C-alpha positions in Angstrom: -156.9 -67.2 197.7 -153.6 -68.9 198.6 -153.5 -72.0 200.9 -150.4 -73.0 202.9 -149.4 -76.6 203.4 -150.1 -75.9 207.1 -153.7 -75.1 206.3 -154.1 -78.1 204.1 -152.8 -80.4 206.9 -155.2 -78.8 209.4 -158.1 -79.3 207.0 -157.2 -82.9 206.6 -157.8 -83.5 210.3 -161.3 -81.9 210.4 -164.6 -83.7 210.1 -167.0 -82.5 207.6 -170.2 -83.1 209.5 -171.9 -80.0 211.0 -174.1 -79.9 214.1 -176.8 -77.3 213.5 -178.6 -75.9 216.5 -182.0 -74.9 215.2 -185.4 -74.9 216.8 -187.5 -77.6 215.0 -191.0 -76.6 214.2 -192.0 -79.3 211.7 -191.2 -82.7 210.5 -187.7 -83.2 209.1 -187.3 -81.7 205.7 -185.0 -82.6 202.8 -181.8 -80.6 202.1 -181.7 -79.2 198.6 -179.0 -77.8 196.5 -178.2 -76.4 193.0 -176.4 -79.7 192.1 -173.0 -78.1 191.7 -170.6 -80.9 190.7 -168.2 -80.1 193.6 -170.7 -78.8 196.2 -174.0 -80.4 195.3 -175.9 -79.1 198.4 -174.7 -75.5 198.2 -177.3 -73.0 197.1 -180.9 -73.6 196.7 -183.3 -73.7 193.7 -186.6 -71.7 193.3 -185.5 -68.1 194.0 -183.0 -65.4 193.1 -181.7 -63.2 195.9 -181.7 -59.5 195.2 -180.2 -58.2 198.5 -179.1 -59.1 202.0 -179.4 -56.9 205.0 -177.1 -58.3 207.8 -177.1 -56.9 211.3 -174.6 -58.3 213.8 -174.2 -57.4 217.5 -170.7 -58.2 218.8 -170.7 -59.0 222.6 -167.1 -57.8 223.2 -165.5 -61.3 223.0 -164.9 -63.6 220.1 -165.7 -66.7 222.0 -169.4 -66.1 222.3 -172.2 -66.0 219.6 -173.2 -62.7 218.1 -176.9 -61.8 218.0 -177.9 -61.3 214.4 -180.8 -60.5 212.1 -180.6 -61.5 208.4 -183.1 -60.0 206.0 -183.3 -61.5 202.4 -185.2 -59.9 199.6 -185.6 -62.2 196.6 -187.8 -63.2 193.6 -189.3 -66.6 193.4 -188.4 -68.3 190.1 -190.9 -71.2 190.7 -193.9 -71.7 193.0 -192.7 -72.4 196.5 -194.4 -73.8 199.5 -191.1 -74.2 201.3 -187.9 -72.1 201.1 -184.6 -73.7 201.7 -181.7 -71.4 203.0 -178.2 -72.5 203.7 -177.4 -72.1 207.4 -175.4 -74.3 209.7 -173.8 -72.7 212.8 -176.2 -70.8 214.9 -179.6 -71.0 216.7 -182.6 -69.7 214.9 -185.0 -67.8 217.1 -187.7 -66.8 214.6 -188.4 -66.5 210.9 -190.8 -64.3 209.1 -191.9 -64.3 205.4 -193.3 -61.0 204.2 -193.8 -59.9 207.8 -195.8 -63.0 208.9 -194.4 -65.7 211.2 -193.2 -68.8 209.4 -192.4 -72.3 210.7 -188.9 -73.7 210.2 -186.8 -76.8 210.7 -183.3 -78.0 209.8 -182.2 -80.5 207.2 -178.5 -81.1 206.9 -177.0 -77.6 206.3 -180.4 -76.2 205.3 -182.8 -74.1 207.2 -186.2 -75.0 205.7 -188.8 -72.2 206.0 -192.5 -72.9 205.5 -194.6 -69.7 205.0 -198.2 -69.6 206.0 -199.2 -69.3 202.3 -197.4 -70.8 199.3 -195.6 -68.3 197.1 -196.4 -68.2 193.3 -193.6 -67.9 190.7 -192.5 -64.4 190.1 -193.3 -63.3 193.7 -191.2 -60.7 195.6 -190.5 -62.1 199.1 -188.8 -60.8 202.2 -187.4 -63.4 204.6 -186.3 -62.2 208.1 -184.3 -64.6 210.3 -183.4 -63.7 213.9 -180.5 -65.9 214.9 -177.2 -66.2 216.5 -173.9 -66.3 214.6 -171.3 -68.4 216.4 -167.6 -67.8 215.8 -166.7 -71.1 217.7 -167.4 -74.3 215.8 -168.5 -77.1 218.0 -167.0 -79.7 215.6 -163.8 -77.9 214.4 -165.2 -76.9 211.1 -163.1 -74.2 209.3 -164.4 -71.1 207.7 -166.9 -68.4 208.3 -165.8 -66.3 211.2 -162.0 -66.1 211.8 -161.0 -65.2 215.4 -158.3 -62.6 215.4 -156.1 -61.5 218.3 -158.6 -58.7 219.1 -161.9 -59.6 217.4 -163.2 -61.2 214.2 -162.8 -61.3 210.5 -164.6 -63.3 207.8 -163.4 -66.1 205.4 -166.3 -67.7 203.7 -164.7 -69.3 200.6 -165.7 -71.7 199.3 -168.7 -73.0 201.3 -168.8 -71.2 204.6 -170.9 -68.1 204.4 -173.8 -70.2 205.7 -171.8 -70.7 208.9 -172.2 -67.0 209.5 -175.7 -66.1 208.2 -178.6 -67.7 206.4 -178.2 -67.3 202.6 -178.2 -68.9 199.2 -174.6 -69.8 199.5 -173.4 -70.2 195.9 -171.5 -67.8 193.7 -174.1 -68.1 190.9 -176.6 -66.0 193.0 -174.9 -62.7 193.6 -176.8 -59.9 195.4 -176.4 -56.5 197.0 -175.4 -56.3 200.7 -176.0 -53.9 203.5 -174.1 -54.8 206.7 -174.7 -53.3 210.2 -172.3 -54.1 213.0 -172.8 -53.0 216.6 -169.8 -53.4 219.0 -168.7 -51.9 222.3 -167.0 -48.5 222.1 -163.3 -49.0 221.6 -163.8 -51.4 218.7 -163.9 -50.5 215.0 -166.1 -52.4 212.6 -165.6 -52.4 208.8 -167.4 -54.3 206.0 -167.1 -54.6 202.3 -168.5 -51.6 200.3 -168.7 -48.0 201.5 -169.7 -46.6 204.9 -173.1 -45.1 205.1 -173.3 -44.2 208.7 -171.9 -44.4 212.2 -174.1 -44.1 215.3 -173.0 -44.1 218.9 -175.6 -45.0 221.6 -174.3 -45.2 225.1 -171.6 -47.8 225.4 -171.9 -49.2 221.8 -171.4 -48.0 218.3 -173.1 -49.2 215.1 -171.4 -49.0 211.7 -173.3 -49.4 208.4 -171.8 -50.4 205.1 -173.4 -50.9 201.7 -172.1 -52.4 198.4 -172.6 -50.7 195.1 -172.1 -53.8 193.1 -173.6 -57.4 193.5 -171.5 -59.8 195.5 -171.3 -63.5 196.0 -171.8 -64.7 199.6 -168.3 -66.3 199.7 -166.8 -62.8 199.2 -168.5 -61.0 202.1 -166.2 -59.4 204.7 -166.7 -58.1 208.2 -163.9 -57.0 210.5 -164.4 -56.2 214.2 -161.3 -55.3 216.3 -159.2 -52.7 217.9 -158.3 -51.4 214.5 -157.4 -48.2 212.6 -158.8 -47.5 209.2 -156.2 -45.8 207.0 -157.5 -43.8 204.1 -155.7 -42.8 200.9 -156.6 -42.1 197.2 -156.1 -44.5 194.4 -156.3 -44.0 190.6 -159.2 -41.8 189.4 -159.8 -40.7 193.0 -160.8 -44.2 194.0 -161.2 -44.4 197.8 -158.6 -46.8 199.2 -159.0 -47.8 202.9 -157.0 -50.3 204.8 -157.8 -51.9 208.2 -154.9 -52.7 210.4 -154.3 -53.4 214.1 -153.9 -49.9 215.7 -150.6 -50.9 217.3 -149.1 -51.8 213.9 -150.2 -48.7 212.0 -146.7 -47.3 211.3 -145.1 -50.7 210.9 -147.4 -51.7 208.1 -147.5 -48.3 206.2 -144.6 -49.2 203.8 -146.8 -52.0 202.5 -150.1 -50.2 202.5 -148.9 -47.3 200.4 -148.1 -49.7 197.5 -151.7 -50.4 196.7 -152.6 -47.4 194.5 -149.7 -48.1 192.2 -150.7 -51.8 192.1 -154.2 -50.9 191.1 -152.9 -48.6 188.4 -150.7 -51.5 187.1 -153.7 -53.8 186.9 -155.8 -51.2 185.2 -153.2 -50.9 182.4 -153.5 -54.7 181.9 -157.3 -55.3 182.0 -159.2 -52.0 182.4 -160.8 -49.9 185.1 -161.0 -51.2 188.7 -164.5 -52.7 188.9 -165.7 -51.6 192.4 -166.4 -48.6 194.6 -163.4 -49.0 196.9 -160.5 -51.3 197.7 -158.2 -52.0 200.6 -156.3 -54.6 202.7 -157.5 -56.1 206.0 -154.4 -57.1 207.8 -155.6 -59.5 210.5 -153.6 -60.7 213.4 -154.7 -64.3 212.9 -153.4 -67.6 211.7 -155.4 -68.7 208.7 -152.9 -70.2 206.3 -154.2 -68.2 203.4 -155.0 -64.8 202.0 -158.4 -64.2 200.6 -160.0 -61.9 198.0 -163.0 -60.7 199.9 -164.8 -58.1 197.7 -163.3 -54.6 198.1 -161.4 -55.6 201.3 -158.9 -58.4 200.8 -158.0 -60.5 203.9 -154.3 -60.9 204.7 -152.4 -62.4 207.6 -150.5 -59.6 209.3 -147.4 -61.9 209.5 -147.0 -61.9 205.8 -145.8 -58.3 206.1 -143.9 -58.6 209.3 -141.9 -61.9 209.0 -138.5 -61.1 207.5 -138.3 -64.4 205.7 -140.5 -63.4 202.8 -138.8 -61.5 200.0 -140.2 -58.1 199.2 -141.0 -59.1 195.6 -142.9 -62.1 196.8 -145.1 -60.2 199.3 -145.9 -57.6 196.6 -146.9 -60.3 194.1 -149.2 -61.9 196.6 -150.8 -58.5 197.1 -151.4 -58.3 193.4 -152.8 -61.9 193.4 -155.6 -60.8 195.7 -156.1 -57.5 193.9 -156.4 -59.1 190.5 -159.2 -61.3 192.0 -161.3 -58.2 192.2 -161.6 -58.5 188.4 -161.3 -62.2 188.1 -163.5 -64.0 190.6 -165.2 -61.0 192.3 -166.6 -58.9 189.5 -166.7 -61.8 187.1 -167.7 -64.7 189.4 -167.7 -68.4 188.5 -171.1 -69.8 187.5 -170.0 -73.2 189.1 -167.1 -74.2 191.3 -165.7 -76.2 188.4 -165.0 -72.8 186.8 -162.6 -72.0 189.7 -159.6 -72.1 187.4 -160.8 -68.8 185.8 -160.4 -67.2 189.2 -157.2 -68.7 190.4 -155.5 -69.1 187.0 -155.9 -65.4 186.2 -154.9 -64.3 189.7 -151.8 -66.5 189.5 -151.1 -65.1 186.0 -151.1 -61.5 187.1 -149.1 -62.4 190.3 -146.4 -63.9 188.1 -146.5 -61.2 185.5 -146.1 -58.5 188.2 -143.1 -60.4 189.6 -141.6 -60.6 186.1 -142.0 -56.9 185.4 -141.1 -55.6 188.9 -138.6 -58.1 190.1 -137.2 -59.9 187.1 -138.8 -63.3 188.1 -139.4 -64.4 184.5 -142.8 -65.7 183.6 -141.4 -68.2 181.1 -139.2 -69.8 183.8 -142.2 -70.2 186.1 -144.4 -71.6 183.4 -141.7 -74.1 182.4 -141.5 -75.3 186.0 -145.3 -75.5 186.1 -145.2 -77.5 182.8 -142.9 -80.0 184.4 -145.3 -80.6 187.4 -148.5 -80.3 185.4 -149.1 -84.0 184.7 -148.6 -84.7 188.4 -151.1 -81.9 189.3 -153.6 -83.3 186.9 -153.3 -86.7 188.3 -153.7 -85.5 191.9 -156.3 -82.8 191.4 -157.9 -83.3 188.0 -157.6 -81.2 184.9 -157.9 -77.4 185.5 -161.5 -77.1 184.3 -162.7 -80.4 185.8 -161.1 -80.4 189.3 -161.6 -83.4 191.5 -164.1 -83.2 194.3 -162.8 -82.1 197.7 -161.4 -84.8 199.9 -163.7 -86.0 202.7 -163.4 -83.5 205.6 -161.3 -81.2 203.4 -163.7 -79.0 201.5 -161.0 -76.4 201.0 -158.9 -79.0 199.2 -160.4 -77.9 195.8 -157.7 -75.2 196.0 -154.9 -77.5 194.6 -152.0 -76.5 192.3 -154.0 -77.6 189.2 -156.2 -74.5 189.5 -153.3 -72.1 190.4 -150.1 -72.5 188.4 -151.7 -75.4 186.4 -154.4 -73.0 185.2 -152.0 -70.1 184.7 -150.1 -72.6 182.4 -153.3 -72.9 180.3 -153.3 -69.1 179.9 -149.7 -69.1 178.9 -150.4 -71.8 176.3 -153.4 -69.8 175.0 -151.2 -66.7 174.6 -148.6 -68.8 172.8 -151.4 -70.1 170.5 -153.3 -66.9 169.6 -150.6 -64.3 170.1 -150.0 -61.6 172.7 -152.2 -59.0 171.0 -155.3 -61.2 170.8 -154.7 -62.6 174.3 -154.5 -59.1 175.9 -157.7 -58.1 173.9 -159.4 -61.2 175.3 -158.5 -60.4 178.9 -159.9 -56.9 178.7 -163.0 -58.0 176.9 -163.6 -60.8 179.4 -163.8 -58.6 182.5 -165.7 -55.9 180.5 -168.4 -58.2 179.1 -169.1 -60.1 182.3 -168.7 -57.3 184.9 -170.9 -57.7 187.9 -172.1 -61.1 186.6 -171.2 -64.8 186.5 -169.5 -66.7 183.7 -168.5 -70.2 182.7 -165.5 -71.9 181.1 -167.6 -72.2 177.9 -168.1 -68.4 177.9 -164.3 -67.9 178.0 -163.8 -70.4 175.3 -166.3 -68.8 173.0 -164.9 -65.3 173.6 -161.4 -66.5 172.9 -162.5 -68.0 169.6 -164.4 -64.9 168.6 -161.5 -62.5 169.3 -158.8 -64.7 167.8 -160.8 -65.8 164.8 -159.6 -69.3 165.4 -161.3 -72.7 166.1 -159.9 -73.4 169.5 -162.2 -76.3 170.4 -159.4 -78.9 170.3 -157.0 -76.6 172.1 -159.3 -76.1 175.1 -160.5 -79.7 175.2 -156.9 -80.8 175.6 -155.6 -78.1 177.9 -158.6 -77.8 180.2 -159.9 -81.4 180.3 -157.0 -83.7 179.3 -155.5 -86.1 181.8 -152.1 -85.3 180.3 -150.6 -81.9 179.6 -150.4 -81.1 175.8 -147.3 -80.0 174.0 -146.6 -76.3 174.7 -147.0 -74.1 171.6 -143.7 -72.6 170.8 -141.9 -74.8 173.3 -142.0 -78.4 172.0 -138.8 -79.1 174.0 -140.6 -78.7 177.4 -141.2 -82.0 179.0 -143.2 -83.2 182.0 -141.0 -84.2 185.0 -140.6 -87.9 185.3 -142.8 -89.4 188.1 -141.1 -90.2 191.3 -140.4 -94.0 191.5 -142.2 -95.8 194.2 -140.1 -95.8 197.4 -137.8 -93.1 196.1 -137.6 -90.0 198.3 -139.3 -87.0 196.8 -137.0 -84.0 196.1 -137.9 -80.7 197.4 -139.8 -78.9 194.6 -138.2 -76.0 192.8 -140.6 -73.1 192.5 -140.4 -69.5 191.4 -141.6 -68.3 194.8 -141.3 -69.3 198.4 -143.2 -72.5 199.2 -144.3 -71.4 202.6 -147.5 -69.7 201.5 -150.3 -70.0 199.0 -153.2 -67.8 198.0 -156.9 -68.4 197.5 
């Protein structure tokens, strides 16, 4: 994901409190969480979700709530007399557990469900929640549904899937998804995964999509709009489908046709594409970022139509989100402190692509990043221990320290262990942890195993140090001098336009 300065400014003006419209059926309960260092109340203990079945009914306008039914199949990992789900922007109409009515109440961002009978550890349970899903936040909170010029799209990173549907909203609990969208005829609905059916009944059509690989809640995507779905073939007969505003079909084709070659380029670097399909969702919306939603990456249409962005830059941003399908989607972070593994790798391959295809040298970009690294660490924390989001700015964890700052760590690692070992590490990482979650410690251990080196000190200094260590092979590189108090800040020199950033 890449964030623009415009988006960060907007986030700074938002309050973080959420007003949840739920029907209270019991005394106030206590919100739980997995204790994530950055988002302590995200996710919930006591169960492991196997699958989500989401059904949305779009009313024909993106200013009114959708009717929705969320069905969750899960295993209990401990005995539960209450089940906490994350849900914060809709009205709950009813809840059932294993087909029996259950009482429910709200606690912070949690929907607390009390089944008639307690559930022992190791139980299979099915939770069915009938609710609304509101695309209009009553308090200006960002994330979840994104209103486009002709409908809706979804942007759930990092903590916003529960603004759309009840869930265990943490990347450590990945699950399979089935999504059904009903919309008036004339609209097209698309979701992550592959289509399994289209049914027209009177004045409405229902589309069904299903994933073939587990997915984190923050990576779910649903598009509803007056769109055209463009099909083509990628490497190894991979189905590639793009979703574009119908009126812009021909205008956007020069960009759309680049995807198969970009997939082939990534496969040469790290191995086979990890999912059942891929494509771009080009939304006519102002988000301030692009987002790696699984199998269907979200892009602002204007990235491809504004003449101010150089061709090489646009293509490298396409590769940034594509590379996330390996790094972040297939191999997901166990905690949000492991975010650098997502964004550092996506930035690495974005920069490598720009070097190979447009002559924008990686070394020059890394030298510039080295100069800024101490400042980034001071502002955002070391790459593997980022500072908590600013109050009212939960999206502010996406700071430069986890983008170019983290890519700088990868460059230093390649310098330290050599290109051959580094490229072996990259391929082994996505192969060993495919369809799973992994931690920074997992990456450190694999790097040591493949290189045959003790890298404990290297990783401690580069991932957790307050100051940037000496760059292996480049002892002449120096951090930029801090700006003196009261001295005007110079415009930063970067290897890409500063107008956009990616998640």
